[in-house]
DODOLUM-982438 format. One record per residue (C-alpha): x negated, y, z negated; residue in one letter. Coordinates in steps of 0.05 Angstrom, whole numbers, plus 5000, padded with zeros to 4 digits. Each point is the difference from the previous one (the first is absolute). Layout:
// residues N
XYZa...
//
This chain:
// residues 1205
342922945926m506049995047f504550304946m495050564990a500450195074v507250234997i499250334932a498950744991s492850185013h499650384934r495549564957r500250494943r507349844989r498549254992h506449825035r501049375040t504849885057a504549584956a501250614955a501950485056l507550075015g503050415057w507150204995r502650075070v506950295016g505049655045i505650385036m506949954969g497950214931g496849344978f492949984970v495549405004a493449894963t494649615035a494149804955v493649855038v498349314974a498449655064a498150165071v503649765063v495049765051w500350395065p503549635055s496850345058f493249865030a494350364967g503250114932a495949474965a493750315028e502250684973a500849704931v493149685003a496850655022e503450374943a497449504949v493050075029a500350764997e502649984929e494049584979a494850365041a501750744989t502850134931p497450705002e505250195052a505549944948d496050434952s499450555051a507449995015a501549984926e495950634989a503950365054e506749844967d498750434937n503749514957g506149945046v499449345037f504149925063l502749315019p495349605043s499949315031d493449745029r503349425036v504850445038k494650515015e495649475030r506049735038q501250695029l492750065020d500549315033r506050255040a496050605024r494549565026r505049555036m503150615033l493250235022a498849315031a506949995034g502749454956d506950324999w504249424974a495649834940d499250734983a507650115004a501049404954g495350274947l503250695002l507149714996d498049594939e497650644966l506850335014l503849394976a497050054930d503850504956e493850134959r495650565023d493250294984a495250545023f493949925043l494150084955q494349935049g501950575046e502850694989h499850675035a499350644959g502049644936g506349695031t501349265004r505549675041r504149444973s499049325032i507249965024r499650715029a493649835036e502949355028a506250385025t495550525033r495949465034m506249665028i502750655026a493350145034a499649345036l498650045075p504849725051v496949314997a500049994924g507150264997n502349465048n496749474957a503250294937y506850015035g499449275021l498549804928l505150414962f505350325045r504549394998a498949894925r501950724986a506449945043e502149374963r498650304932a503950635016l505949625028a500249564938e499650604953a505650375037l504349375000q499549934925h500450754987d493149954967d497450714992a493549754969a498949545058g501050565050v494950434965m495249414996a500349945076v498850755007a494049984953r496649385029r501550045074w501050745011f495949975065a505249555032t506750245030p503749614946a495950344946g501750685026q507449835006r499649764928a497150674980a505950365033v504949544964v496550144934a500350755014a507449975016i501449604937a496150514959a503950585031l506649664985e497949904928s497850734993g492549854996d497650525050g492749944979r499649265016a503550105066a495250565018a494149554983a502349445046w501550495057l493350364991a496549345012g504049905064l498150705024a492649824996e500649385045t498450005074a507349835015n502750624964a501950335066e504549425018n504750214945w501250685031g503050564959p503949504958t494049884957l499150754988a507350084980v499649414953m493750284968r503350674992a506149674969a495649614952a496150624979l506450404990a503049434959r493650014958a501150744987g494450265045d504450405048r494350455020r496149415027a506349745033a500950665037a492749985022e501049295025m506050205043l496350615025k494049595022a504549495034a503550555040r493350295019a498049335031r505850045048g506149784960g504549485032g506249624979l500749604937t505849594976r502650134930i506349674973a502349815069g499050695031r494650235047e497050654974v494550415032a494450264956l501350685032s506649994963g504449865060e504749415003t499149605065a504350315054g501150684968s499650625041s494350484995g504550594983t502049694934a493149734984s498850464941t506549834965a499249275015v492950004974a502250314935t505649494993a495349435016a494950224948h505550104948a502649315016w492949724991l499650354933d506549694978s497549325022f493650074961v503350294938a505349464996a499349474948g494649994948h497550674973s492850075019p494650064948s498150714987g506050325035s504650084940h502550705016a493050294994g498349654935d492749964978w499249274984l492549884989q493350344996p498350305068g507450035018g500249395046d496949325011a494250305040a498750494942r500350585050n506850334995a500550665039v505750384969v504350605018e498850574951a499650764999s496450474953q502049884927p502850504950l496249794938l505550204951v502149354966a507349835011r499149564939y494349694961r500049324967v494549874949p496749325004l497050034930t503149894932r497850654968h497350675024p493549864965e498949415047e500850475058s494950474971r495349424988l500649765073l498950715026e493750074957r497449345028r501550225070r496250654989r494249644968a499549515057a500450565051a494550374963a495649385005d501249965075g504149364995e505949815045w506250234962v505849785044v505449624962p499549265016a507549884998g505450135051s507650005001l505449725045v506450345022a505449495013v507650004999a500450704972g495349824943t492950204985l496149454965v493250094968a495449654951q499350354933t496449844935p506649724974l501749595062g503750055066i504450635001l505950115046g502150725014i506150265038d497350375060f505550525003e500450204927t493349784969g503849614947k496549394971r504049395020l496249424970w493449784970l497649295004q493549654987s498249334972a492950234987a502350604959a505049584962a494749504982g494750494978s498850194929s500650745011g493350114965s495450585013d495549535040t505849845047a501650745006l492850185017q499749445052a506450225034s497950735002l492849865018g501849625064r504350535032v494150175046f497349285006d505449485000d502649945071a502149284987t505550174951s501050725023g502149845072c506949735015l503649735062s507249865019s504249625050d505850504995g503749684942s494549744955r493650324973v493849564992f494950174947a493749674974v499950064924e494349894953s499549924925h496650604968p494149564979d499049825074a498950735017l494350104952t493649605007p496649754936p494950464970a492749885014e496449604946s493250174972l494249615026l499749314969g507649974988a504949605040a504350395049d507450014989a503949625053i505950475005g506949885029w500549365040q507549905010n500850365066g505850455016n507149955028t503850185063l507150234985t505950185044a504950514973y506950085030d501050755014v507549915010t500949664932a496650534955r493349675007g502049304979r494449495009v501449595063a494149534992w493049994970r493749625018l496949594970p506549704976g497749784932r507249894978d500549485055a493849644976g494950325047e493550074961v493450305022g496750685005a500950345067a497750695018w504450375049y495250485032m504950545020g507150185020a502749535054p500750235072l507249975021v501549775071v507349845012g502049474949d492849794986d495150244948l492649935014f495950024936v492849844984l499249524941v493749784963e500449354962s494949484981g494350385034g503750025067q503150595035l506149835042r505650325038l507049824974d506150145043v506250054956l507450035011d501850704978a506849804972a497849394960r492550064990g498949315030v493449875036v501549895074r492949865021w493050134975s493250095032q493449954962p495450585018l493749934959a496649694940d497350494949l493649974962d500950044925e497350715000q505350215050q505949694964s505150484970a499749594937a492650174991n498250614959r494850225051d505250035055a505350354959f500950535054g503249475045r505949974952r501450745012l498250065074s507149855024g497949595061l505949925048t500349835075p502550395060a503649715061c501050225072a500749665067e500649324967g493350054964v499550034925l493650324974v498149814929c494650374961p496549524953l495150474965g492849804990g498350225071g505049585039a506550095039v503949445034v505350015055a505649495006v504549905060e507150004971v503449625056a495249415001t498450054926r492749925014s493650374985l497850495054l493550344979w496050224940a495550614994h494650124949s497450674978y494950224949r503450124933p497750524950l494649784953e502149924928p499250634959a494050004954g493050274993d495049545033p494549804953l493249715019g500249475054g507150175020g502849744934l506650294979r502649984929i507350134990r502450594960g493450374992l501050585046v505350555006g505849854955e499649265007g503149985069r497949385038d502949515050a505949904954a502150725005a505150205053p497450435057r504150605019r500650165074g501449555058g506549655016d503049354976p502849865069w497750055073p503550445051v502149735068i501150455060a498749995075s497649284999g494850174947r498949854927v497150584959v497249774934l497850494945a499149464947a499650174926y493349644995d496850275064a495850615014e502050035073e506450035041v500649425049h504249975064c501349305028l503849715058g506649734977l499949365042r492549844997d497550364937g493950275037l497250674976p502250585044v496050574971w492449955011p498650464941r505349964945p500650644960p496849934931r503450234937g505949854954r506350165039f507449884997q504349935062m504950555014a502549675064g498949885074v503650465049v499250005075d493549614996g496950454947v498049704932v500850514944v495949874938l500050374933v493449994963g496950334939r497450595040d505450115052g504649725054v497049705063e502949735064a496949465046f502049715067g502749304988i496849735063d493250334994t498950174927g497750695021l501850574953r505550455028k499950524944w498350104928s503450444949r496950124930p504650024940h502150694976p495350324950a500549704930a505549525024a500349255001r505349535030p505049804946s503849465037g501149675067r503050445054g504949875056i499050075075v504950235053t498950005075a496050654994t498650144927r496749734937l503150224934f494749894947l501050164925p494650354960y498950134926d499750765010t506249865000p502650025071e501549605063v495650185059v502849925070e494649795050i500850005075d497949325026l498050285067a493950394975d500049954924g502050724989s504150204940v507150135023a502650194931g498749984926r506149894956h498950164927a503649614946a504150394950r499349894926g492949725004g502149275010a494749635041v503249625058p498249275008g501149475053t505250255050l505849645032v504850315051a507149754989h506850265025r497650695015g496450094934e492949914975l498749554939i493750074959s497749434956r495150354953g496049734942v505550134949d506450185038a504149945064i501950665033d504950075057v499350605047f504050275058h497350035070q501350695029t503449805065s505049544966e501150514944l501550565050e505349565033s503349864933r499950744981i503150195066e505549484989t501350294930a500550715028r505649795047h504449974939d502150704982l499749864925r493750224962p494849454995s494950094943p496649375026w498950325068a497750654967d494849634959f496949615056w500550565051e496450444949g494549484992q499149975075l499650765004a494750034946v496049465035m500250395065r498050664968g506750364995d498950074925v505050544981a506049695035a498149304977g499350204926l506750365003e503449375026l496649594946l502450474945r507149955027q499749244996s497250054929a505750444979e504849475026a496249484958a498449585061r492450035000s495649504962p496750254936p493450365015g501049995075a501150755006v493950154958g495849525042d502550365063a498250684970l492949774982a499249715070f502750655031a494850404963m494649625038k503550125067r502150734994d498050304933f502850695015g507149755012a499849474946a497150464946s505650505012a505049444988c496249794938w500250694970q507550065012r501349314972w495550144939s504050614983e506349605000s496749454958a500949475054d497049344975p497049865069a495650624992a497349784932r497449305016s492649894990a498249865074p503650645021v496650424947l493149735019r501350145073a502450704984a493950154956a495149765053d503650385055g500250664963f492749934980l498149895073r504150615019a496650424945g506650114963e497849884928v506350204960p504849505034p494549484995a499850124925w507549934995r499549315032a494349804953c503750284940r505949545015d495249415007l496650184935l506750024965a502249345029m499449394955e497849365034e503849384976p493949545005g492650025011a497150475052a499849715070v495250085058l502550475054i497050215067a496350664999d501450465059s492850255001s497349335021d503749435034a495549494965a500850304931l505049774947e500350324931v504149904938r506150464997s497550344935d493150125031r503450305061w503550514956v493450144964r496550145065g505450465027r500350394934l492550115003a500750265071e505750454981l496250284940a494150185046s504550355051r505450314956a500350734980s499350214928a507650074993a501249315028l494749694954r503550324941l506649715025e496749315006m497350044929a506850204973e503449435037a495049494974i500850274929a507549925007s499249285023l495549874940a505350284952e505249555032q495549404993a498650164927a507550024986a501149305027m501049414952p495049444994e497749615039p502150455058a495850584971r493449635005r501649725068r501850695027r493850324970c495649475031e503550105067e498950764998l492749914981l498949545060e503250515046r496650614972l493049714991g494950544982d504950575010h499150504942p507449984987a499449264981a495550134939n505850144952p503549365023i493549614992r498850274930a507149854978a499549315030f493549854962v502850274935a506249565007e495849395013v495650164940d506150024956g502749345026d500649474946a501049425048g493749644979g494549755045l503649445034t504950015058g502250695020r496150314943g493349785028r502150205070e501650714978w493650044959e495949815061i503650525041r498650524947r492649825000d499850085075l502950694995l493950244961g497650214931d504850354952r494850484980g499550365068r503450654987a499650265070d504749465026g495149755052d500749274984l496549735061d492549904989g494749855051p499749305030d494449514990d498050344935e493749694970d501349804927p492650104984l499450695032a500350354933d495049534968g500449314970p505849824955p499349934925a499049255003d494550055053w493349714975p495550524969s495250365046a494749894947d499649275019w493649755031p499250135073v499349395045g499749815073r504149465035v495949535043v501349345035v498849404956r501949315025r497849334975s496749565052r505049464982r505850465012e503149895069p501150595045a506950304999a504549755056e501250505056p506550394996s501649734931g502149325024v500949564939g501550584953s506749964963q500450744982v499250505056v500650745008m506350365023v498450655035p502150634963l501650505055v501550594955g501550234929s503550614973t498850184927r499349274979p502049854929a494349504995i493050265014p496349605052g506049565014v498749425049a504349435026v498049285011r503749385024y499549334965d501049495055m501049424953q505550314959q502550435057r500250624956r497450715004l494950214947l499650734980v493650204966i496950654976d493150285013g496949524950y502949375031g505349924945r506949765017r505150554989v506549605007v501949285006e499149705070p505350255048l503749505045p499250075075l505849565021d504950585000w500150015076g500949255008g493049975028a494349534985a492750224996a495049705047a492749864987m495150525028p496649795064w494750335041m501050704972n506750085035q503950644996q503750094934s507450035001l500650214927i498350694974e501450394936s500850714976s500650304931v504450594982v499650154927g502349374964r503149705062v496349485042l502749965071v498249375039v501149885074r499749285024a501749935073g506550375011a502149954927a498750544947v500749954925a498650454940a497749784932f499550384934d492949944975i500850494942g499849854927d507649924994s502349294983p505649685039g503049365024d497750115071s494850475030r503149965069l503550665013l502649895070w498549635064k501550095073s498949535059g499650315069g501249365038r502249294982p494849684955t503049314992a495849465029g494650315042r497450664971d493749874960m495750454956v492850005022l494450254956i493550275027r494249744958a493650405000v493849844959s492650135004a496149485038a494350014950g503050164933g499250694970r496850535043i494050384971a501550734985r495050564990n501350484944g501749974927d506649754972l502049974926p500449284976l507249814994g502050515051g504549865060r496449635055i502850095070t499549355039e500549915075p507149744997d502050674971d497150395059q504650305051a498649545058d500950225072a506749725021r506850235023s504950184945v506649655011l504150524962a498550684968p499450024924p506250084958a501350674969r505350334957a505150455032a505950424977g
//
């Protein structure tokens, strides 16, 4: 029973105290492991009674543990009933005036390195740690209690400090400061520890010790010296803004003299004894001298010449940068994919997710360090030269160890928007730290059918690797070090936080989540602190908590407090200086995705596309943000934004804003949040909304923005970067991106703006820095094509279109402009000032300038002339587009008529030609017909296979235009004469010929009406004779026959909805799904199978059993002999005609990643009572329409397929 008292209260874990180990760090870099196998009896009065009371409570109220367990949501914070009862005993002694015994109990709690959280009491979801509460109680002692405490421990603290200083024992000094901080010796020990940290370059640790001193009642006794030391520590840690605020506050309190390096310096800036006439000069010199004192020695973390070293920019995750408006003309672009097709695939997935209303911000980030940009790519860690954009190195153990299979490719591409764990990087200025996962670890196992065992999935954890940026990405170290014999699966939850020479990383291993503090140079664990035990359902190794692997959980640090998000509704704070727990806060996590069935039951994988608790949730942040003594938490698994006190963890906002937000930053006490619907600002101290700004029409954020002292620069998929004034939320500027590239997560670095998009890194100039460089270049009297190019770009951006385009053309003639840049500028100029830009376009067209003949320029010209009512020049632009041959498949482009509309490039041409034909004069229509006839003749003269491809391209662009009929007839005739057989390309061309129409139509109108009824002209020849006897269908059911199960539960063959058919080759065609064989069955109007069963695993999806009449995610359409099936986001086409062939699958397309979680769901519908009686006569053997063939009232997920072109 006694052993059970000190064990964790979580009975469900079935853990005993003998199995719990706490790894506790010791100063100096050593780590000791203390296993709780025995208990030391308290030596002060009342401790035995506390133990007895704890045992009695454990036996009498077991339901208390159950209540606390329910609150933990599967994340169980450390607890210790003995210590909690001991603390309660101390409170009662203090209330009774028993100062000595109470002080003894509290000191014993501080002497034990192990810590736990108070379980029995919490305010607003926040629990204090036992050590933190004991420290608070000692600091709050009245005069009598303080005197008793001093009599007991003042002398002991003095002796311990003297001994530690005599033996140069840094760990002993810090032990005195941690245990006896309330004594003069303890506070002197804190000062010594702070000075030692400053000398070693660890500004964060020094700031933590000094912050504790500033909160004591004796802080005023230190005078301005304490403020100067805190400012020095903050500056050494790289937080010069906070250091300046600290000195400003100290001067406001009256200043005074302080002694630094043997000199007395006034906080006003005057050296003692200086005259007032020279005060300004002396003040400047004194401040400069202080800067040199602070900057000497170790380079502070985060101050490497403006480098961007980790997500959020600094340890507090709240970097406020210096930036001006961007010029979104890429200085260079570095693709992050292996092939352009991968980029198109990622862009399609981004568009599909945005159309579904999902969060589509890339999960990854980059670091800018030592003149190198480093980012995670599907191939590994890529290093890029910042000045030139040249790839320097590519390293990745995970990529080298993967098979390179299609599954690995899909996993790497599919997690661009989800995987913050591997996508985010951090750096200490010379090394880059990355969490790397095997491709199998990034894809959860597929759901199994009911009755089958679930696949376990990847269980071998991931790795944390350090790459040396200065040595072409050479591996400096890797954890776990399997080569050194370290075995065991560990999950590193996110990129480590870099603070000086320390790395703070959250690690899950053996069902326990802990904080490891590593040496950045060697990867050695300096100390470790257990944070929580995890329920099996919360473990990253569990398939139902797969989203934790991708969440990228990483801490933030400020003012000596490290805030660690744990997920599962919990966040824990650790005091860095004392290496002890401070507080823990619990919030309500999101419920697992799923459709609740009767009684609150949830069955995985039966709703939506199989998304459940294992699926990653987009939105939220993997890290907290610390500012103004507050912690702002927009957790990835929370529906609210929480603001907590940094030192006590208590909620600050009475009504947290609800919704899925990402933090933009905190500036001047204003919290700026980016949500799905807009940008909002809240007061950090009150939680009251300051302003709200909706997103621009048809625009969604496409990455994380950056904040300056007055502005938020936020990227959108329109594509553009919107500049928002932080004072009132007004739009200060909208900066459109050239070339159509969507900007991603932004980083300000060395006067430029870096965008980490879904498939590439783009580097843009900032206008203020660019203007300075242009001015410098103009000082040289020699011509500068570089200056001409960028000055022209600036002029076009500001509306001086004619002058800007002329400068750009001059730079192009000097061959100093990037390919396509002048054309992009011309297309952009047409949107700014069409009159001036169109005049340039017509001049350039006459001189056959390539910039005037690019597709974006021609589309912009055609739209502009149509809006102006100038039809002939609009036709000239469309004529050039019609004559242009596209190297690949048609792509989606934005339509100027509607910001939310995107159309294929060939359909865009078709629509503009139709508009031109309706508005053109007779002479112009004749000119159009002659031009199209000339294009047809040119296509006919081409060799194969270019001739067919060109004819098909022209047909797609011309559509139903009368001039297309000769091309269509020639194309059909050529296909008819093809002797390629009915397999491979032969069958494909035959199907295309069938879709074009019947050969016998002499008028050339080959497009018939949609949804044509095959029985409209009477029954076919094989229809049963009308002379058959007439009968009536009535309900007949045997009494022994059981009633049909509702919704078809138990049926193995269910209906697949047919949402439309166009001239079906098979009369009365219908589609069924065989759940046992997982095949599609195609039958005719008589129930006969037309073709062999068709496989439905072409999308990598598994079919789920029908439950409770849920919405179908599979639909079908028939166009001639082609069956088009949509399952989730995937689409495939099958040939169901009479032609034989090796495979009936014609093509397939998946809109989003299908590996692992997307599931095909079938809606089963059947009559509850068998056949339904029908009135009226039907010929025996005739077609009977059953209820599952009826068009039920439901929403259609996609329109029916139809032939085009």
